[in-house]
N, C-alpha and C positions, 0 to 999 in steps of 0.2 A: 477618424481609421484604426484598426487592431492590426497591430506591427507581424514581424514577422516571431520576434522575441518581442518578449511582454517583461520585463528584467524590472521596467519601472511601475510596477501599476500596485494596489492596495486588492487583490480577488474576496467577493463575498458569493455565499450561494445558498442559495434558492432552488427551488420544484415549483412554487407557486411563479408559473406560467404560467399568462392569456391572453391566448391571442402575441401582438407587442406588447402589452406592457407587466414587467418581474415585480413581483413583491417579497421585498427583506423584510425577517418581524420577526421576533428575539432577540441570539445572541446579536446578528446577523445586523440585525435595525442597530440598537444599544452600541454597536461596536462604529458602523457609520456616522452615526446621530451626534453620538458621546464623547466615543471617543476620537477618529477623525474629523469631527466637526462639518461635513458633508450638508450642503446647502441646497434647496429650488438649480435648479439648470447643470449642476453640479457631475461630473461622467461615472460614470460606479460600470464595473467589469464583475458581471455576475456570473459563472459558474450548474447545469442544472447537476456536474455528479457526470452526467452521464456524455460528454465528449465537447458541446458545446461551453465555449465561453462567447461572451454579446456586454458590449460597450452598450453601455445608454444613456438615460439625461438620462436626472429626477423631474419628474415632476407635482409628485403628491408628497409630505412627511406630516401620516395624524402622530395622533398622541402611542402606539406604539406599532408601525411601519411605518414603509412608504413604497410609491409606489414611482418605477423610473422606466422610459419609452425605450424600448431598445432599437437603435438605430444600424447594427453587423453581431453578426455572427461567427465566430468562428470554429471548427471541427480540428479538435488537439487528436492524433490518432495513442492511442498505446499499446505503442510494441511489444509490452510481456502481460497480455489480456491474457495468452493461455499460459502464463506460468502461474503456479500456488505455494507459495511459501511455506511451511508448515511446521513450525519452530512450537518449546515446549510456551508453559512460565517460566521464569530461572528465578533461584530462591530469594534474588537482591531485584526488585520493580526496575529499579531507576537504570539496568543494565536490556532487563526487556524490552522498555518502550523502547532504551535508543534504538534496541534491534529493530523494528516495528516501524517506528520515524525514519530511521536513513532509509530503511530497504522503501518505502512507499518513497522520498526522493531522488531513491537512487529509478522508480521504474514499477515498483508492486503494486499491484491494486487488489490483489488478490489472497484472505490470509489462512490457513489452520490453524490455531491454535491445542495443541493437543495435552495428552497427562501421562507421560512412558510408566513407567516401574523405578524411574530414581527420579523424576519427578516429585520436590519439594515444595513450592506452588503451586497450591489445587484450586479446584473451580475457574468455570466460569466470569468474565469480568468485561461483556460484550460492550455494553453501553461508554465504558472508558475506553474500549481501544477504539471505537469508534466516532471519539468522538479525538484521537493522538491521530485518529484518520482524516478526517478532516480538518482539520491546522495541517495537518502533514500539508494536504493536497495544497493546501492554501496556498501553502510557503514557498512550494515548488512550484503555482505557478499550472496545479492539473492542473487535470477538465474530469477526473474516474475517479469516485469516488472510490477506498478503497473497504472491500467488503471483506465482514469474518469469520467464521463458525468457529464451532467451537466440540471438540472430540474427544470422548474421557477414556478410551480405549487405540491403544496402537495399532492393534488388528484393522479398528473401523476408518487408520485410515485409507485400506488398500484398495484402488480404481483403476477396474477395467477397465475406461477410460480415454488415461494417461497415461505416462510410464515415468514410475519410481523413481527416485533418481534419491541416495542416500548416501552421508554425508557423516564420514569413520577413517579416524587417523591411521586404521591399519585397512585402510577398503583399497580394491585394489589394480584401481584402471584412475588416472590423473584426471583431472580437470576440466581445464586446462586444452588438456589433447580433445580431449569430449566433443566442447567446442567449436573447435576448430573442423574437427572433424566431422561430426557426427550434428553436432546440435538442430530444429527446424526451431526457426521460431512461430510458422503452423501448426507444431502440433502440441500435446499441452503434458506438461509435465508438474508432477509433485516432491518439491525441493526439501528432504524430509532435513533436518536436525537435531538434533540428540539435547536430553541436557545439561549440566553440570554431570563429567561422568560420563557420560556419553550412554546412547543405550545400550541396553541390555547382548546380549546374548539367546535369548528368547524374542527379541524387537526386534533384531538383525536377520534371525535367519528366517522371520515369512519374510525378507529377499533379499535373499541369498547376491545372489548378481543382479546388486542395482547399486551395491556399494564404492561408492569414490570417494576418493584424496585428492588438499582445493593443495599443505604439501603436509611435508611432512615437519613438520612445526607442531607442536598443540596449543589449537586454539583456543578463546575461548567461550562459549556459545552465541556470542551480539558480532565476536570478529570473523566466526566463519559463516558464521549470515552475511557482513556486508565485502567480504569477501569471494564469495560465491557469487552473487551479485553482479559487482563491482568488474568481476572477467567477466561477467555475460554485455560487457559496454565493445567487445569490441564484436555484438553481432549487426551492429548496429550504423 
């Protein structure tokens, strides 16, 4: 039976679901059979990336797939589903990917990667980011597959359907104060973080009244991302 806390399970991912049968193929199949050595009748926990985790039992193993019969399902909530984190690619790829991974572990599932005037690394790597997102979701026992978009202009980030919040060392509003007094989980927010060296004056002028600071220390971009999201845990 699926427990309230699934801390001891290995989570797999598949969208191949027909009635009460779920199929694993590709890397997920290879990991289940070759790495974890699963056999017929073994229990598997599989998410569809849309909020459900299924408890199932293996009923068939082929050369490149396995089929597992679902016995129970659990819907997992995504408390930060209305939050989109927008960060530029950083010069140091490891730090950039660390920020993505830890954001997912803290509950973020929506990302926009953008180019700014001071961005050094350019170009989209959506496939790689999605792979990192899938691994982080499974490691975190999440059930919502992270989604990534790419934007090559800072001005294109502006979205009238959500409230924009830009993090800047010289911001006039304190993030923790805003979280305690004004933040609403059912409202859509775009959290924007700058690259090494911060956003340019022109970019900051796009959203003059939306500049927030975490503290007055000069934080690395990845540290600012993780700090801001960590502070959001007070809302849960």
